[in-house]
N, C-alpha and C positions, 0 to 999 in steps of 0.2 A: 361496552366496554366498563370496565369499574377503576374510576381512575386514581382510588386508594385500594388496592388490594393489598388483602391479607396475606405474610411471606410465607405462617404458616400453612397458611389454604391452597400453597400452590401444584402441591403433590398431591391432591385428595385421589384416592383411588376410587373410580366409580362402580358401581354394582353392575354387574352383567349378569341379564337373567336367561337362564338356560331356555330355548324357544320349544323346546319338548313340552317345559313346564304350562306354556302357554295353550298346546295343541291339548294336551291334558286336562285343563282346565275346562275350554271351549264342547271339548267332550260331552264333561260330567255336568258343565249347564243343557248343554240340548235332550243328554237324556230325563235332569231333573225337569225341565220345560213337557220334553213327550208324558211324562205320567201323571202332570195334576190336569185339572179339568179348567178349559178355556174361559166356560159362558161366565161362571163367578169373576173373575178375575175380571174381564171385561167391563162387566157390572160397575167393580168398585172404583176401578180406572177410570171409567164416567163419569164416576160420583166424584171421584178425586177433581177430575180437570175442571166440571162443573162449580164445585168448591174454590178452586185457585181461581177459577172469572169474578166470583165473587169478591167487592172490594171488603178487605178486612175480616176475611170470614177463617176460621181456625179450620187447619188442615191439620194436625196431627192422629185425627180419628181417621182422615178418611185413609191416609198415608200408613196407620194399624190395619186396617182393612184391607189393603192390598196388603200387605206383608203376610197378612194372614190368609189370604185368597192364594198366597204362592208368587205371589209379585217380587220381581228381583229389583236393586237397586237401579238398576238402567231401566225399563221398565217405569218404575217412581218417577224416575228423573227424566226420562223422556215424556210423561204425561206432561210433569211442570212443566218443559223446556218448552211444549207445544202452547203453552196459556203464556209462560212469560218472556220466554224466547230466552237466547243466549246470553254472556257478556262476551262484545267483540273491541277488541283494546285497538280503536285505530285513533 
């Protein structure tokens, strides 16, 4: 609840996304993943996790290696989440 609402923002039209777009994107992602070689990606994701576990270790190079191996943003984020955890606002 906002105690000081902006009257100009009261009737903001919300974006409505077509559910078909989500299905199409998931299909494209599945097709992309099926075409890549998993071995090299698993190796560099492991290196990313190891680097993330080292205090102060640089992460840009391991992240770049993951991208070059065909890793998705979600896969890279999940690897980092496994080490650092996720923020829970409680």
